[in-house]
Phi, psi and omega in degrees: 000133178280168181296323179295320179292324178296318178295321179293322178292324179291327183280346179298136183281140174261106188263006177271139178278151181263332184262338184293340176285332181266323182247163174278165175302331177290335177277341179273309177269106187280311181196152173283152176256117182241104175227178178300316180297314179293327178295321177293324176294323177297319183284317186274311188250000182057045178247137183237143183249139179223145166281133183232170179293146188292342180262357185283148176245184184299320180296317178300314183295317180299316180293321179293319179295320178297321180288314185289314190251358179055043175234167180243105179294136174279326180204154181227124172247141182240135181231135170269115177272122189277159176295137178253122186288168178261090174249092181059034173225156184272332183262144180234133177264122176285157179279149177202171179250134186236139177246135175247113187257125179260129178249166174286165183294338181282334187259149178220155174243130178268110181266006178078021180256000000 
């Protein structure tokens, strides 16, 4: 195998999910995140935010959103929201994983808000 072929083989996308084989789509997408910021993103850029399972990747989230909401995501971004320590404050934010799903302008998700 030449170096070019090795790079091409490495660049091929793996579109199978790793966690969706173990969990159901309901176990991957835990809950939608509804705040003022996410509501503005829904209206302007058609982006929706969800809390997801800590082991899920982009392919898992895409397949779960397609199954749960019957829409076709154009893109999925994943963010690890870090733990916020207790330094002279009463509230503590636990760490979680967040997915920001972008849809086309024609499709919408009704989150019940």
